[in-house]
C-alpha positions in Angstrom: 0.0 0.0 0.0 1.1 3.5 -0.7 -0.2 7.0 -0.2 -0.9 9.5 -3.0 -2.1 13.1 -3.2 -5.8 13.8 -3.9 -8.6 16.2 -3.5 -11.5 15.1 -1.3 -14.6 16.4 0.4 -15.2 15.6 4.1 -18.9 16.2 4.1 -21.8 17.3 1.8 -21.2 20.9 2.9 -17.4 20.8 2.7 -15.4 22.1 -0.3 -13.0 19.7 -2.0 -9.5 20.1 -0.4 -6.1 18.6 -0.6 -5.7 15.2 1.1 -3.6 12.1 1.2 -5.3 8.8 0.3 -4.2 5.1 0.3 -3.8 3.0 -2.9 -3.1 -0.7 -3.0 0.1 -2.0 -4.5 -0.6 -3.6 -7.9 -1.5 -7.3 -7.7 -0.6 -9.6 -10.6 -3.6 -8.4 -12.7 -3.4 -4.7 -11.8 -2.2 -1.7 -13.7 -0.9 1.4 -11.8 -1.6 4.7 -13.7 -0.2 8.2 -13.2 -3.2 10.3 -13.8 -2.6 13.2 -16.2 -6.1 14.5 -16.7 -9.5 13.9 -15.1 -12.7 15.2 -16.4 -15.4 16.7 -14.2 -18.8 15.0 -14.6 -22.0 16.5 -13.2 -22.4 13.2 -11.2 -19.2 14.2 -9.4 -21.0 17.2 -8.1 -24.1 15.3 -7.2 -22.1 12.7 -5.3 -20.0 15.2 -3.4 -23.1 17.0 -2.2 -24.9 13.7 -1.5 -27.8 14.7 -3.8 -28.5 11.1 -4.7 -28.7 10.0 -1.1 -31.9 8.0 -1.7 -30.4 5.9 -4.4 -26.6 6.1 -3.8 -25.7 7.7 -0.5 -22.2 9.2 -0.4 -19.6 7.8 2.0 -17.1 10.5 3.2 -14.4 11.4 2.6 -15.1 11.2 -1.1 -12.6 11.5 -3.9 -14.6 11.9 -7.1 -13.6 11.5 -10.8 -14.3 8.8 -13.3 -13.0 10.3 -16.6 -9.4 9.4 -16.2 -6.6 9.5 -18.7 -3.0 8.8 -17.7 0.2 6.9 -18.2 1.0 3.4 -17.0 3.8 3.4 -14.4 3.7 -0.2 -13.2 1.9 -3.5 -14.1 1.4 -6.8 -12.3 3.2 -10.0 -13.4 0.2 -11.4 -15.2 -0.8 -8.2 -17.1 -0.6 -8.7 -20.9 -2.4 -5.7 -22.3 -0.3 -2.8 -20.9 3.3 -2.0 -20.2 4.9 1.0 -18.4 4.8 4.1 -20.5 1.5 3.3 -22.3 -1.3 5.8 -22.4 -4.3 4.4 -20.5 -7.8 5.4 -19.4 -10.3 4.5 -16.7 -14.0 5.2 -16.9 -16.9 4.7 -14.5 -16.1 1.1 -13.5 -13.1 -0.5 -11.9 -14.5 -4.0 -11.3 -17.4 -6.4 -11.7 -17.9 -10.1 -10.9 -17.2 -11.1 -14.5 -19.2 -14.3 -14.1 -22.8 -13.1 -14.3 -24.8 -13.2 -17.6 -24.4 -9.4 -18.1 -20.6 -9.5 -17.7 -20.4 -12.4 -20.1 -22.4 -10.4 -22.6 -20.0 -7.5 -22.3 -22.4 -5.5 -20.2 -20.3 -5.0 -17.0 -22.2 -1.7 -16.4 -25.3 -3.9 -15.6 -23.4 -6.3 -13.4 -25.2 -6.6 -10.0 -21.8 -6.6 -8.3 -20.0 -3.9 -10.2 -17.5 -1.6 -8.5 -17.7 2.1 -9.4 -14.5 4.1 -9.7 -15.5 6.1 -6.6 -17.9 5.7 -3.7 -18.3 1.9 -4.1 -17.2 -0.5 -1.3 -13.5 -1.3 -1.8 -13.3 -5.1 -1.9 -9.6 -4.9 -1.6 -9.9 -3.3 1.8 -7.5 -0.4 0.9 -10.2 2.1 2.1 -13.9 1.9 3.1 -14.8 2.9 -0.5 -13.1 3.4 -3.8 -11.4 6.7 -4.5 -11.6 8.3 -7.9 -9.5 10.3 -10.3 -9.0 13.6 -8.5 -5.7 12.1 -7.5 -2.1 11.5 -8.6 -2.5 7.8 -9.4 -4.9 4.9 -9.4 -4.6 1.1 -9.5 -7.1 -0.8 -11.5 -7.5 -4.4 -12.8 -6.3 -4.5 -16.4 -9.8 -5.7 -17.7 -11.1 -2.3 -16.8 -8.2 -0.3 -18.2 -8.7 1.1 -21.7 -6.3 2.1 -24.5 -6.2 5.8 -25.6 -5.5 6.6 -29.2 -2.1 8.4 -28.8 -2.8 11.3 -31.2 -5.9 12.5 -29.4 -5.7 15.6 -27.1 -5.5 13.9 -23.7 -7.4 16.6 -21.8 -10.2 16.4 -24.4 -10.1 12.6 -24.4 -10.8 12.4 -20.6 -14.6 13.2 -20.8 -15.0 10.5 -23.5 -14.8 8.0 -20.6 -18.3 9.1 -19.4 -19.9 11.7 -21.7 -18.5 10.0 -24.8 -19.7 6.5 -24.0 -23.0 7.7 -22.5 -23.9 9.2 -25.9 -22.1 6.7 -28.1 -23.9 3.7 -26.7 -27.5 4.7 -27.6 -26.4 6.0 -31.0 -24.9 2.6 -31.8 -27.8 0.7 -30.4 -30.2 2.6 -32.6 -28.1 2.0 -35.7 -27.4 5.7 -36.3 -25.7 6.3 -39.6 -26.1 7.6 -43.2 -29.7 8.1 -44.2 -30.8 8.5 -40.6 -32.3 11.7 -39.2 -31.2 12.3 -35.6 -32.2 14.9 -33.1 -30.1 15.9 -30.1 -32.0 17.7 -27.3 -29.7 20.0 -25.3 -26.2 21.3 -26.1 -24.2 20.8 -22.9 -21.6 18.3 -21.9 -23.5 15.3 -23.1 -25.3 17.0 -26.0 -22.1 18.4 -27.7 -20.7 14.9 -27.7 -23.9 13.5 -29.1 -23.7 16.0 -32.0 -20.1 15.2 -32.8 -20.6 11.4 -32.7 -23.9 11.4 -34.7 -22.2 13.6 -37.3 -19.3 11.3 -37.5 -21.7 8.3 -38.0 -23.0 10.2 -41.1 -26.5 11.1 -39.8 -28.4 14.2 -40.6 -28.2 16.0 -37.2 -30.7 18.4 -35.8 -30.0 20.2 -32.4 -32.9 21.3 -30.3 -32.1 24.1 -27.8 -33.9 26.7 -25.7 -31.0 29.1 -26.4 -30.9 30.8 -29.9 -27.4 31.9 -29.1 -26.1 28.3 -29.3 -26.9 28.0 -33.0 -23.5 29.0 -34.3 -21.8 26.6 -31.9 -24.1 23.7 -32.7 -23.3 24.1 -36.4 -19.6 24.2 -35.6 -19.9 21.0 -33.7 -21.5 19.2 -36.7 -25.2 19.9 -36.6 -27.0 20.3 -40.0 -29.9 22.2 -38.5 -30.7 24.0 -35.2 -34.3 24.4 -33.9 -35.3 26.6 -31.0 -37.6 24.3 -29.1 -39.9 27.1 -28.0 -40.7 27.9 -31.6 -43.9 25.8 -32.2 -43.9 26.3 -36.0 -40.3 25.3 -36.4 -40.9 22.2 -34.3 -44.0 21.2 -36.4 -41.9 21.3 -39.6 -40.1 18.3 -38.2 -43.2 16.2 -37.2 -43.0 12.5 -37.9 -39.5 12.7 -39.4 -36.9 11.5 -36.8 -35.5 8.0 -36.7 -33.9 8.7 -33.4 -33.7 11.5 -30.8 -31.1 11.6 -28.0 -32.4 13.6 -25.1 -29.6 14.9 -22.9 -31.6 17.4 -20.8 -31.4 16.8 -17.0 -34.2 19.2 -16.0 -37.9 18.7 -16.0 -39.3 19.4 -19.5 -42.0 18.4 -21.9 -40.7 15.3 -23.7 -44.0 14.8 -25.6 -43.1 17.6 -28.0 -40.1 15.5 -29.1 -42.0 12.2 -29.2 -44.3 13.8 -31.7 -41.4 14.4 -34.0 -40.5 10.7 -34.2 -41.2 8.8 -37.4 -42.9 5.4 -37.3 -40.9 3.1 -35.0 -38.8 6.0 -34.0 -37.1 6.0 -30.6 -36.3 8.8 -28.0 -33.6 7.8 -25.6 -33.1 9.7 -22.3 -29.6 10.0 -20.9 -30.1 13.1 -18.7 -30.6 12.3 -15.1 -33.9 14.0 -14.4 -34.6 13.6 -10.6 -38.4 14.2 -10.9 -41.0 12.3 -13.0 -41.7 13.4 -16.6 -45.3 13.5 -17.9 -45.8 11.2 -20.8 -48.8 11.0 -23.1 -49.3 7.4 -24.3 -51.0 8.6 -27.5 -47.8 10.0 -28.8 -46.3 6.5 -28.6 -49.4 4.6 -29.8 -49.8 6.6 -33.0 -46.5 5.7 -34.6 -45.2 2.6 -32.7 -42.8 5.0 -31.1 -40.8 4.2 -28.0 -39.0 6.0 -25.1 -36.1 4.4 -23.4 -33.1 5.2 -21.2 -29.5 4.4 -21.6 -26.6 3.8 -19.2 -23.0 4.0 -20.1 -21.6 0.9 -21.9 -19.6 -2.2 -21.2 -15.8 -2.2 -21.4 -15.6 -3.6 -24.9 -18.0 -0.9 -26.2 -16.1 1.8 -24.4 -12.9 0.7 -26.1 -14.8 0.7 -29.4 -15.9 4.2 -28.7 -12.4 5.4 -28.0 -11.1 3.7 -31.2 -13.9 5.4 -33.2 -13.0 8.8 -31.7 -9.4 8.1 -32.6 -10.4 7.3 -36.2 -12.5 10.5 -36.5 -10.3 12.7 -34.2 -13.1 13.4 -31.8 -12.6 14.8 -28.3 -14.7 16.8 -26.0 -14.5 20.6 -26.0 -12.8 21.2 -22.7 -11.7 24.0 -20.4 -8.6 22.8 -18.7 -8.2 23.9 -15.0 -5.8 23.3 -12.2 -7.1 21.2 -9.3 -7.0 24.3 -7.1 -10.0 25.7 -9.1 -12.2 22.7 -8.8 -14.6 24.2 -6.3 -15.0 27.3 -8.6 -15.6 24.9 -11.5 -18.4 23.1 -9.5 -20.1 26.5 -8.9 -19.8 27.3 -12.6 -21.1 23.8 -13.6 -24.3 24.5 -11.7 -24.8 27.6 -13.9 -23.9 25.7 -17.1 -21.0 28.1 -17.4 -18.6 25.9 -19.4 -18.1 24.9 -23.0 -18.5 22.1 -22.6 -16.6 20.1 -20.0 -14.0 20.8 -17.4 -10.8 18.7 -17.4 -8.4 18.9 -14.5 -4.7 19.0 -15.3 -3.5 16.7 -12.5 0.1 18.0 -12.8 -1.2 20.9 -10.7 -1.7 18.5 -7.8 2.1 18.4 -7.4 1.9 21.9 -6.1 -0.1 20.8 -3.0 
């Protein structure tokens, strides 16, 4: 066991602050990674403030971060996929039972015994719970370590480990590609990745936003059209025309107006974590064989597929790189949606602590 620098929160009301945390020494199947960049996900903020207490209560102290990109420093004797010096990444998961039907199907994200990168019971006993990527280093079983295309901007690649796979997975499942018309609702951290990926798949991409000022940026990111969702006449022009709509909005809103835009057998997938129920009219589904579904992240194999796809198409998130010392300010700005479009922490700044 060794200690490493990190930023942690001691309570729901406490700011993130410098701390020292334990990490296990690599076992024979483990990879030790020096963390270079860690993205800030909105779920980090929710967990730090214990806002999901009814579903996933926070254990303090908490070290968040599950969008990790770094360099391998040490590997266990049985590791075959990585060697010291390799670029590597870690997403939302660091373990699962690997024996259940979901794991065998490559769906570790639905394993009943998965281990999250932070705030899950630490089965190795290094600490009460797992500690995430706001730290100097991390040790992870090689099955859950991913390869990073070396030519990608590493700071921009970090959010791919959550925002990237969260949007990639439903696009792939719904066979988005050439000849498909795809809507993306919302242009934030998730939405901007949905636009980039859908465009790279070759679809005709329409962004729905409540902010007319986002039109130019949506087009820059790869949208073919932008619709202000409060404009009823513009919305009606697209009725019964979408094969697929990716809804990234995490606030209560009217999803029926988007269901009515779906073509026959069209699907609307929710990836935004709305904490209150959304009203749904069944007639919008009945008249058109339409469906509404949700989507989680993705399994390890699909996450690697997503990283490789992003490498082929030179796709990264639009990020604002910050030092760890500005993480609490970044959280305040995240609440106000004051970022284009994700924060990435330069973990070299932790050396100054």
